[in-house]
N, C-alpha and C positions, 0 to 999 in steps of 0.2 A: 514438418520440421519445426523445432521449438528454437528460440534464441532468449540466452540469459539477458535478464533486465536488470537495470539499475532504477534507484528513483532521482530523478533529475530535477524533482523540486515538489513543493507542496505549497498551494496558493488558492487563489481565486479565479474564476474565470467570469466574466461578463455575458449574462443570458441575452436572449432577445428582448425581454423587457427592462433590460438594464440592471437585474437582481444581480449580486454576487454569486457564484457557485463554487463551492469547494471544490477542488480537485487534487489529485496525485498526479504528477507526470511520470511515467516510466520511460526509458531510454532502452532501446533495442534494436540492435539489426541497423544502427544510424538513423533509426526514426522516433518521432515523440509518441506517445500513448496517453495521449488524455483521461482519466478516468473520475467522473464526477463522484464525489463521495458526501456524507452529510458531514455537519461541520464538527461534530463530536469524533468522527472516524478520520478527520484529519486532523484533529487534535490529539488523538491516540497516536498516530503516524508518526507525527511530530514529535510527540513525548518518547516514543519509543529510539526515533532518531538520536535524540539529545541523552539519552539514559538516565533521564530524569526520574527520581525516585519518590514515591510517595508514601507517607506514613502506613495509610492502607493502600492494599492493591486495586488497581484498576482492572476492569474486565480481562483485557488480553494478558496483563499481568498475572492475574488470579489462573488462567488458563495455561500459561505456561509453566506455574507453579503446582498446578494438578496434574498435567501431563508427566513432567518430569517426575515427580513423586512417585506416580504409579508406574513408572519405568519406563516410558514413553519418549519420543523424540519426533521433532517435524524435520522431516529430510528436505523438503522443498515446497513449494507453491508455484501454481501455474494458472494464468488466465487463457484458459482453454477455448471459450466460445464467446460471440456476441449474436445474441439473437433480438431483432425488435429493439435494438439501442440499446439493451442491457447486457453488460459483461457477466459472465460466470468463471468461478474459479473452482479448482481444487487443492486439498492440502493432502500431502502424502505424509505419511506418518507409518511410524512402527512401534511396536512395544517389544520389550522383553519379558519372558517368563521363563525360570529354570533354563536360561540359556538358549533357549529358541525365540524366535524371531518372528512375528506376526505383522504382516503388512496391512496398512487401512488406507482408504481413500474417502476423502470427506469434502461433499459439496460445500461451498462458502462463499459469501460476497466477496470481491476482489479486495475490499478494503480490509475486512476483516483478515484474509490471508496475507496481505502486504504486512499489517501490523503485527502478526505473528511471525511471519518472515524475518521482520526486524528483531523481533525479540529473540527468535531461535538462531538467529546469524545463519539462514538458509537461502537458497538461490531463489529467486524470483525468474519464472520462465513465461513466455508469450509463445504463442503459436502463431505459425507464419499465416494462417487465416484470419486471424485477429489483426495482426499488423498489415495483411491485405486490404481488410475492411475500416479498420481504424486509426490505423498508423499516419503519421502527419511530419513531412520532412521538417527539420529543425527550425527553418526558416521562416516556417508557416505561423508558428506560434510567436508572440510580441513578449517577452519576458522584461519584467521593469520590477523595481521593489515597490512593496505597497507604501502609502503614505497615511494610512488611517492608525498604524500601528498597535491595532487590535488583534485583527484575524490574521492569519491562522494560528496564533500563538494560543497556548495554554494561559487559563486564568491566572493572571498575576504575572507573566513572563513576557516581558516586554522586549526579548531580547531578538536579533535578526541576524541571520545569515544567508549566504549566497543562494541557498534553496528556498528563499520567500520571492513570491513572483506574482503577477496580475499577466493573463493573459486574454485576449480578445480573438 
């Protein structure tokens, strides 16, 4: 079984050694699912959420432009496996040629899948197995506003919103 997910926030967790670890938190079936990502991926997801446009396309924006120019679309992304602490995702896409639809499934990092889902405005789903293994009750993650004013914002972007947080 799969559950539709939404992005609850983007921020940083504090690792065992005290280092900040970027994360995107999904909310699905009443649970929170923290997925650790790179700083660049967190910034790309944040920029996609803010609809910020740059003079030159960023990687995920370029992929969207290429896929649509070639007659394709992304229908959804799914976080469908967790093995040895690593999340796995799939991107469900299709292309149209001479009125014929052709479906594709691409293996992806969850961070890339989520960044594309935002830009394609398509659903993100999480399997019940992943939620069983890594889902956490909402009260298990303490969310608070960051005080450094830098991460996870894009370079030069000092704005904040309710999706900014830290968790432990």
